[in-house]
N, CA, C and O of each residue as an XYZ file, in Angstrom:
488
protein
N       0.821     -1.209      0.052
C       0.002      0.026     -0.049
C       0.873      1.259      0.080
O       1.786      1.348      0.902
N       0.551      2.159     -0.741
C       1.393      3.394     -0.937
C       1.242      4.543      0.138
O       1.933      5.561      0.134
N       0.281      4.262      1.031
C       0.042      5.223      2.058
C      -0.662      4.593      3.230
O      -1.446      3.645      3.190
N      -0.213      5.348      4.394
C      -0.861      4.920      5.603
C      -1.642      6.113      6.162
O      -1.177      7.228      5.929
N      -2.714      6.018      6.835
C      -3.584      6.978      7.267
C      -3.631      6.970      8.781
O      -4.205      5.985      9.245
N      -3.182      7.801      9.612
C      -3.152      7.746     11.073
C      -3.945      8.825     11.530
O      -3.625      9.969     11.207
N      -5.052      8.590     12.319
C      -5.845      9.669     12.944
C      -5.180      9.960     14.332
O      -4.724      9.076     15.058
N      -5.177     11.180     14.595
C      -4.863     11.719     15.928
C      -5.948     12.365     16.544
O      -7.028     12.402     15.956
N      -5.787     12.947     17.797
C      -6.858     13.632     18.403
C      -7.501     14.825     17.494
O      -8.717     14.901     17.321
N      -6.568     15.753     16.927
C      -7.033     16.670     16.212
C      -6.857     16.703     14.775
O      -7.270     17.658     14.118
N      -6.245     15.680     14.232
C      -5.785     15.657     12.945
C      -5.629     14.281     12.121
O      -5.918     13.205     12.647
N      -5.196     14.371     10.909
C      -4.947     13.042     10.243
C      -3.668     13.307      9.584
O      -3.430     14.406      9.082
N      -2.758     12.243      9.567
C      -1.530     12.186      8.983
C      -1.405     11.047      8.037
O      -1.639      9.881      8.353
N      -0.956     11.513      6.651
C      -0.729     10.538      5.728
C       0.756     10.305      5.557
O       1.533     11.260      5.533
N       1.144      9.120      5.445
C       2.666      8.889      5.023
C       2.632      8.038      3.814
O       2.197      6.887      3.771
N       3.143      8.733      2.819
C       3.056      8.037      1.405
C       4.476      7.487      1.075
O       5.468      8.081      1.498
N       4.575      6.416      0.363
C       5.766      5.658      0.093
C       5.807      5.170     -1.414
O       4.797      5.109     -2.115
N       6.952      4.863     -1.797
C       7.090      4.101     -3.188
C       6.669      5.047     -4.246
O       6.898      6.255     -4.192
N       5.971      4.378     -5.327
C       5.378      5.122     -6.423
C       4.076      5.331     -6.069
O       3.294      4.482     -5.642
N       3.807      6.856     -6.321
C       2.458      7.140     -5.879
C       1.662      7.814     -7.082
O       2.105      8.730     -7.775
N       0.583      7.294     -7.198
C      -0.322      7.671     -8.288
C      -1.339      8.682     -7.870
O      -1.582      8.907     -6.684
N      -1.917      9.273     -8.842
C      -2.970     10.326     -8.548
C      -4.105      9.828     -7.950
O      -4.710     10.456     -7.082
N      -4.498      8.545     -8.426
C      -5.623      7.805     -7.962
C      -5.493      7.573     -6.383
O      -6.408      7.746     -5.577
N      -4.097      7.117     -6.064
C      -3.926      6.778     -4.715
C      -3.985      7.962     -3.610
O      -4.481      7.908     -2.485
N      -3.355      9.018     -4.233
C      -3.454     10.264     -3.406
C      -4.929     10.687     -3.280
O      -5.362     10.975     -2.164
N      -5.700     10.738     -4.334
C      -7.207     10.997     -4.231
C      -7.825     10.197     -3.272
O      -8.584     10.687     -2.437
N      -7.559      8.977     -3.320
C      -8.297      7.882     -2.429
C      -7.965      8.200     -1.026
O      -8.857      8.143     -0.179
N      -6.667      8.556     -0.682
C      -6.383      8.858      0.680
C      -7.328     10.056      1.293
O      -7.823     10.066      2.420
N      -7.447     10.972      0.369
C      -8.489     12.117      0.829
C      -9.880     11.590      0.985
O     -10.581     11.852      1.963
N     -10.282     10.772     -0.104
C     -11.744     10.398      0.079
C     -12.028      9.547      1.274
O     -13.138      9.568      1.806
N     -11.080      8.821      1.695
C     -11.020      7.850      2.897
C     -11.527      8.762      4.055
O     -12.327      8.254      4.841
N     -11.148     10.042      4.241
C     -11.417     10.844      5.431
C     -12.776     11.597      5.318
O     -13.388     11.907      6.340
N     -13.205     11.867      4.180
C     -14.180     12.855      4.118
C     -15.566     12.401      4.640
O     -16.373     13.204      5.108
N     -15.797     11.088      4.538
C     -17.104     10.372      4.943
C     -16.991      9.986      6.504
O     -17.960      9.586      7.148
N     -15.671     10.156      7.050
C     -15.605      9.690      8.389
C     -16.131     10.837      9.384
O     -15.982     12.039      9.164
N     -16.749     10.306     10.478
C     -17.334     11.224     11.443
C     -16.334     12.306     12.086
O     -16.711     13.436     12.397
N     -15.098     11.868     12.243
C     -14.074     12.625     12.833
C     -13.666     13.676     11.996
O     -12.914     14.517     12.489
N     -14.052     13.805     10.697
C     -13.713     14.821      9.720
C     -14.032     16.255     10.067
O     -13.327     17.211      9.745
N     -15.223     16.323     10.794
C     -15.701     17.557     11.226
C     -15.053     18.214     12.417
O     -15.231     19.378     12.777
N     -14.220     17.247     13.021
C     -13.468     17.849     14.199
C     -11.920     17.999     13.978
O     -11.153     18.302     14.892
N     -11.523     17.759     12.668
C     -10.089     17.865     12.138
C      -9.730     19.367     12.341
O     -10.521     20.280     12.104
N      -8.430     19.539     12.811
C      -7.769     20.893     12.770
C      -6.638     20.857     11.839
O      -6.191     21.925     11.422
N      -6.122     19.731     11.464
C      -4.914     19.704     10.692
C      -4.990     18.355      9.872
O      -5.593     17.351     10.251
N      -4.272     18.489      8.666
C      -3.815     17.336      7.955
C      -2.296     17.436      7.585
O      -1.862     18.514      7.177
N      -1.508     16.394      7.708
C      -0.159     16.339      7.404
C      -0.009     15.379      6.182
O      -0.413     14.237      6.401
N       0.450     15.601      5.040
C       0.633     14.998      4.019
C       2.230     14.826      3.755
O       2.890     15.706      3.202
N       2.816     13.505      4.245
C       4.236     13.353      4.291
C       4.722     12.556      3.071
O       4.674     11.326      3.058
N       5.178     13.264      2.077
C       5.804     12.635      1.001
C       7.199     12.219      0.990
O       7.678     11.817     -0.071
N       7.914     12.269      2.058
C       9.259     12.179      2.079
C       9.845     10.726      1.592
O      11.004     10.612      1.194
N       8.972      9.684      1.661
C       9.372      8.305      1.352
C       8.776      7.986     -0.033
O       8.694      6.796     -0.337
N       8.356      8.908     -0.895
C       7.820      8.642     -2.241
C       9.086      8.664     -3.125
O       9.846      9.629     -3.195
N       9.233      7.492     -3.797
C      10.324      7.343     -4.696
C       9.937      7.939     -6.239
O      10.799      8.366     -7.007
N       8.734      7.898     -6.503
C       8.319      8.407     -7.701
C       6.929      9.102     -7.717
O       5.923      8.481     -7.371
N       6.884     10.407     -8.125
C       5.578     11.039     -8.084
C       4.819     10.825     -9.583
O       5.336     11.197    -10.636
N       3.691     10.258     -9.505
C       2.855      9.977    -10.560
C       1.581     10.756    -10.604
O       0.634     10.495    -11.346
N       1.643     11.784     -9.702
C       0.255     12.443     -9.601
C       0.239     13.582    -10.696
O       1.042     14.514    -10.738
N      -0.728     13.375    -11.512
C      -0.790     14.182    -12.774
C      -1.318     15.442    -12.281
O      -1.768     15.551    -11.141
N      -1.264     16.528    -13.236
C      -2.144     17.931    -12.971
C      -3.521     17.686    -12.851
O      -4.181     18.363    -12.063
N      -4.079     16.741    -13.581
C      -5.407     16.594    -13.552
C      -5.848     16.040    -12.296
O      -6.974     16.405    -11.957
N      -5.126     15.094    -11.366
C      -5.376     14.568    -10.279
C      -5.192     15.714     -9.204
O      -5.996     15.903     -8.291
N      -4.128     16.405     -9.398
C      -3.890     17.518     -8.419
C      -5.011     18.497     -8.406
O      -5.246     19.072     -7.343
N      -5.705     18.747     -9.418
C      -6.832     19.644     -9.500
C      -8.048     19.050     -8.923
O      -8.803     19.727     -8.226
N      -8.292     17.673     -9.216
C      -9.366     17.048     -8.562
C      -9.330     16.930     -7.032
O     -10.355     16.956     -6.350
N      -8.089     16.798     -6.529
C      -7.839     16.835     -4.994
C      -8.184     18.228     -4.479
O      -8.942     18.437     -3.532
N      -7.552     19.165     -5.194
C      -7.751     20.747     -4.809
C      -9.168     21.112     -4.762
O      -9.625     21.807     -3.854
N      -9.893     20.637     -5.762
C     -11.497     20.888     -5.790
C     -12.213     20.223     -4.722
O     -13.107     20.734     -4.048
N     -11.746     19.019     -4.613
C     -12.550     18.217     -3.577
C     -12.292     18.750     -2.041
O     -13.176     18.736     -1.185
N     -11.057     19.185     -1.835
C     -10.555     19.842     -0.578
C     -11.279     21.306     -0.435
O     -11.530     21.825      0.652
N     -11.536     21.815     -1.555
C     -12.250     23.084     -1.441
C     -13.725     22.944     -0.977
O     -14.271     23.698     -0.172
N     -14.291     21.890     -1.585
C     -15.768     21.405     -1.323
C     -15.674     20.977      0.176
O     -16.550     21.404      0.930
N     -14.831     20.286      0.605
C     -14.821     19.800      1.936
C     -14.612     20.894      3.000
O     -15.081     20.794      4.133
N     -13.920     21.890      2.597
C     -13.627     22.988      3.522
C     -14.956     23.773      3.796
O     -14.962     24.604      4.704
N     -16.027     23.556      3.086
C     -17.401     24.240      3.311
C     -17.997     23.483      4.566
O     -18.763     24.036      5.354
N     -17.594     22.211      4.680
C     -18.100     21.584      5.879
C     -17.266     21.759      7.032
O     -17.785     21.839      8.145
N     -15.853     21.835      6.855
C     -14.923     22.089      8.063
C     -13.985     23.094      7.582
O     -13.091     22.712      6.827
N     -14.061     24.382      7.924
C     -13.253     25.367      7.294
C     -11.929     25.658      8.147
O     -11.112     26.526      7.842
N     -11.825     24.768      9.316
C     -10.806     25.070     10.304
C      -9.543     24.218     10.007
O      -8.915     23.826     10.991
N      -9.158     23.931      8.947
C      -8.091     22.898      8.728
C      -6.797     23.543      8.190
O      -6.808     24.328      7.242
N      -5.637     23.153      8.872
C      -4.353     23.520      8.309
C      -3.761     22.371      7.549
O      -3.625     21.283      8.110
N      -3.433     22.539      6.408
C      -2.615     21.446      5.560
C      -1.244     21.588      5.499
O      -0.741     22.534      4.893
N      -0.517     20.662      6.119
C       0.868     20.788      5.760
C       1.559     19.712      4.772
O       1.415     18.515      5.019
N       2.155     20.051      3.882
C       2.754     19.109      2.910
C       4.198     19.009      3.212
O       4.885     20.027      3.309
N       4.713     17.754      3.372
C       6.062     17.546      3.683
C       6.710     16.975      2.410
O       6.233     15.960      1.902
N       7.751     17.574      1.890
C       8.605     16.969      0.752
C       9.887     17.320      0.926
O      10.256     18.321      1.540
N      10.668     16.426      0.338
C      12.358     16.473      0.553
C      12.817     16.848     -0.764
O      13.827     17.552     -0.781
N      12.271     16.516     -1.928
C      12.849     16.939     -3.080
C      11.978     17.666     -4.109
O      10.802     17.937     -3.865
N      12.547     17.961     -5.206
C      11.839     18.774     -6.240
C      10.622     18.028     -7.009
O       9.902     18.654     -7.787
N      10.453     16.747     -6.758
C       9.623     16.018     -7.540
C       8.134     16.448     -7.193
O       7.282     16.262     -8.062
N       7.796     16.964     -6.079
C       6.591     17.487     -5.785
C       6.242     18.996     -5.864
O       5.165     19.508     -5.558
N       7.416     19.645     -6.358
C       7.207     21.266     -6.534
C       6.080     21.547     -7.310
O       5.159     22.191     -6.807
N       6.016     21.107     -8.605
C       4.837     21.420     -9.528
C       3.606     21.005     -9.041
O       2.610     21.680     -9.302
N       3.505     19.775     -8.224
C       2.200     19.380     -7.684
C       1.833     20.339     -6.618
O       0.746     20.913     -6.676
N       2.689     20.558     -5.621
C       2.441     21.592     -4.558
C       2.162     22.886     -5.120
O       1.271     23.486     -4.517
N       2.644     23.461     -6.057
C       2.333     24.719     -6.693
C       0.991     24.849     -7.117
O       0.229     25.764     -6.802
N       0.714     23.783     -7.929
C      -0.604     23.718     -8.469
C      -1.750     23.712     -7.428
O      -2.730     24.458     -7.444
N      -1.458     22.712     -6.488
C      -2.508     22.634     -5.370
C      -2.674     23.950     -4.445
O      -3.746     24.366     -4.005
N      -1.461     24.492     -4.248
C      -1.529     25.999     -3.485
C      -2.143     26.952     -4.268
O      -2.779     27.807     -3.651
N      -2.113     27.027     -5.555
C      -2.676     27.995     -6.340
C      -4.191     27.859     -6.353
O      -4.946     28.826     -6.253
N      -4.612     26.516     -6.490
C      -6.104     26.238     -6.494
C      -6.703     26.398     -5.215
O      -7.915     26.590     -5.121
N      -5.862     26.326     -4.096
C      -6.380     26.406     -2.904
C      -6.358     27.814     -2.198
O      -6.803     27.929     -1.056
N      -5.862     28.829     -2.853
C      -5.572     30.225     -2.310
C      -7.006     30.667     -1.867
O      -7.045     31.323     -0.827
N      -8.014     30.444     -2.406
C      -9.375     31.011     -2.104
C     -10.090     30.070     -1.098
O     -11.254     30.318     -0.781
N      -9.472     29.056     -0.613
C     -10.043     28.132      0.345
C      -9.856     28.791      1.727
O      -8.991     29.659      1.836
N     -10.658     28.416      2.861
C     -10.396     28.795      4.039
C      -9.313     28.050      4.644
O      -8.744     28.549      5.615
N      -8.946     26.906      4.194
C      -7.810     25.975      4.678
C      -6.531     26.779      4.427
O      -6.362     27.418      3.389
N      -5.637     26.719      5.425
C      -4.305     27.181      5.161
C      -3.396     26.091      4.769
O      -3.550     25.014      5.344
N      -2.467     26.204      3.874
C      -1.627     25.276      3.184
C      -0.235     25.876      3.411
O       0.009     27.069      3.228
N       0.682     24.946      3.830
C       2.030     25.290      3.827
C       2.871     24.075      3.440
O       2.469     22.960      3.770
N       3.976     24.212      2.785
C       5.109     23.220      2.424
C       5.944     23.328      3.391
O       6.384     24.441      3.680
N       6.331     22.195      4.085
C       7.373     22.019      5.145
C       8.427     21.041      4.686
O       8.174     20.298      3.737
N       9.495     20.999      5.249
C      10.678     20.245      4.847
C      11.074     19.223      5.890
O      12.145     18.626      5.784
N      10.219     18.997      6.924
C      10.455     18.007      7.947
C       9.178     17.786      8.749
O       8.315     18.663      8.798
N       9.061     16.692      9.337
C       7.946     16.331     10.004
C       7.881     17.258     11.213
O       6.765     17.627     11.578
N       9.010     17.688     11.898
C       9.099     18.551     12.945
C       8.444     20.012     12.697
O       7.689     20.581     13.486
N       8.872     20.494     11.476
C       8.298     21.670     11.014
C       6.841     21.667     10.731
O       6.187     22.691     10.928
N       6.297     20.591     10.285
C       4.938     20.431     10.094
C       4.044     20.224     11.392
O       2.891     20.618     11.563
N       4.787     19.569     12.193
C       4.095     19.464     13.541
C       3.840     20.774     14.395
O       2.805     21.050     15.002
N       4.997     21.518     14.313
C       5.004     22.885     14.907
C       3.957     23.754     14.169
O       3.101     24.334     14.837
N       3.985     23.871     12.827
C       3.066     24.716     12.078
C       1.650     24.293     12.487
O       0.876     25.189     12.822
N       1.264     23.116     12.493
C      -0.191     22.749     12.637
C      -0.509     22.738     14.065
O      -1.688     22.774     14.417
N       0.475     22.691     14.942
C       0.141     22.713     16.481
C      -0.189     21.262     16.956
O      -0.961     21.077     17.897
N       0.361     20.325     16.342
C       0.267     18.971     16.589
C       0.943     18.604     17.940
O       0.956     17.435     18.327
């Protein structure tokens, strides 16, 4: 499995690894939208540091951003930290951030789990 989902008291943490496709990234988001805990979330941490190959297309990045924007209408109080160690995700992160700029969710690219935890208040 290319990702694991860990629920915490106030958030959710995805740890992605290996070759990651757009469908897998999208599914990780869909997994939490229908969960009763979603309304209480205050942060999401998406950790891409163990991904060996990013196969998330621009089309999937747009789908994820649009779905997140729709989900923000249900819970507008979420901070999203994206952790990446290399440039493989720069384009993906830039597209997501651009499409999310009118969302109530705050989005930040971090370079370590410690930085992400500090920013979201985990």
